One Martini backbone bead per residue (centre of mass of N, CA, C, O) as a GRO file, in nm:
protein
   47
    1MET     BB    1  10.513  11.226  10.324
    2LEU     BB    2  10.685  10.933  10.273
    3LEU     BB    3  10.684  10.668  10.502
    4ASN     BB    4  10.729  10.364  10.456
    5CYS     BB    5  10.715  10.259  10.180
    6LYS     BB    6  10.469  10.077   9.975
    7TYR     BB    7  10.420   9.807   9.752
    8TYR     BB    8  10.172   9.704   9.513
    9PRO     BB    9  10.062   9.491   9.255
   10ASP     BB   10   9.863   9.729   9.149
   11GLY     BB   11  10.093   9.991   9.129
   12ASN     BB   12  10.092  10.102   9.421
   13SER     BB   13  10.158  10.340   9.675
   14TYR     BB   14  10.215  10.319  10.040
   15GLU     BB   15  10.174  10.421  10.348
   16ARG     BB   16  10.185  10.213  10.607
   17THR     BB   17   9.998  10.349  10.820
   18ALA     BB   18   9.768  10.434  10.632
   19ILE     BB   19   9.690  10.146  10.529
   20ILE     BB   20   9.629  10.023  10.797
   21ASP     BB   21   9.407  10.212  10.874
   22TRP     BB   22   9.225  10.153  10.638
   23LEU     BB   23   9.204   9.832  10.675
   24ALA     BB   24   9.049   9.857  10.952
   25ARG     BB   25   8.781   9.957  10.775
   26ASP     BB   26   8.887   9.850  10.476
   27PRO     BB   27   8.958   9.557  10.259
   28THR     BB   28   9.044   9.777  10.039
   29SER     BB   29   9.141   9.957   9.794
   30PRO     BB   30   9.154  10.312   9.774
   31ILE     BB   31   9.168  10.297   9.448
   32THR     BB   32   9.034  10.013   9.327
   33ARG     BB   33   8.853   9.833   9.540
   34ASN     BB   34   9.010   9.593   9.581
   35PRO     BB   35   9.127   9.346   9.731
   36PHE     BB   36   9.344   9.356  10.031
   37LEU     BB   37   9.676   9.217  10.102
   38ILE     BB   38   9.910   9.291  10.326
   39ASP     BB   39  10.122   9.059  10.255
   40ARG     BB   40  10.188   9.210   9.960
   41LEU     BB   41  10.368   9.405  10.074
   42ILE     BB   42  10.646   9.611   9.963
   43PRO     BB   43  10.916   9.767   9.944
   44ASN     BB   44  10.983  10.107   9.826
   45ARG     BB   45  11.296  10.210   9.707
   46ALA     BB   46  11.219  10.455   9.497
   47LEU     BB   47  11.091  10.660   9.733
   0.00000   0.00000   0.00000
């Protein structure tokens, strides 16, 4: 279940806690492997 889902401009959605944990270890997108800037996350109201 996705709680507090966030959208990133790369077209993917992430659960907020999971992506923050990921970025603490690796500053790239877990899907695209491109650099990931946490300040670009926006609420995904569709999910």
